[in-house]
N, C-alpha and C positions, 0 to 999 in steps of 0.2 A: 598405388600404392604400395608403396611396403612391408608388409607388417610390423615387426618393429615401428616407424611409422607410428599407423594406427592403436599403437597399445597406449603408444603415450600422448596420441589422441587421447584417448580412451579417458586417460588416467587423468588429461588435466579437465580434460570435463566434469568428470570427478572431482577432483576440487572448487571447483569453480562450482561443484555445483553440495557442494559442506559447507564453501564457506558461504554460498547464498544463502544456503535452509539455517544459515549462524546469526546471518544477517537482520533476515526477516526475523526473525525470534525480537530481533531487537529492536525494532521499526516503534516507532509506540505519534503514533500524531493526530491533532486540533480539527477540528474542525467547527465556524460557528456561525448565527442566524442572526437577526435581527439584532446588531450591532453586539450578541454578544449573551442577550437570548440565555439562546437555548447554544452549551458545549459539545460537543461530543467526544470519548480519547477511543480513536479507535486502531489495533493492532496489525501486522506485518500480512496479515491470514484475512485480511479487517473485518475484525472480529471487536464489533463495540465492546469497550472494557469501560465505562466510565460517563456517564449525563448526567450535566448540568442544568439548571434547566428554572431563571430568576423566578421572586416569587411572584414577581408584577403581574408573569406570564398572566398566570392565571386567574386572578384580579381581573381582564379584562369578559373570558370565562365564553372563550372563543375558540370552538374546539378546533374551524375549518382554521388558523389563525394556526396554532398550536403545532398541529400536525405540518402544513405548509415550511413551522420554520421546523420545526426535527427531518423533515427530509430533506431540505438545502442541509441542516446540518451534517448531516447523514451521506451528503453529495456530495459536499466537499469535502469528508475526509476520506473520504471511496481517493478522490481524486491528488487527493494531498498524498495517500499512498499508494497509488499507480507510478506517481513522482517521485518519488524518492525507490521504488522500484525499478525506475525506469535508470534511474541514477547507478544504482547500484550493480547493478547489473553491468552497463555501460564501462564503470571503474573498475570490477573481474574481468571485464575481457575487453578488455581495451579502443573499446567503444565501437570494438564489431558490430556487426549490426545479426539480434545473436551470440550461440554460440555458439564457435566455426560455424557461422553461417543461418546456421536453422533458428525458428523461429519456439519460441518456446509455448506455451499451452496455458492459459493459463495466467501468460503474467503478464504479456503488450494486445 
């Protein structure tokens, strides 16, 4: 492979990386459990940004149920972030499997 072609590929990779980083910062998803009894919001870095628990959840005083609902909501939000990251990457790379055939650790 020629040096110039390699430099062009690296420049394209940097552009894709910058665009992806920007898009990750804009991602916001919701996950819920128990028919909306617990709802969480998560950003593209998989950090929780909001938690909403319906007051009725506390009436039962069932700690195990609350823990299970919370875990389910967080897991759903995490799955949705993964799906959105995969979609964003496919959009940026034209559907290739990874950028230039490479897998990016931590994304997929």
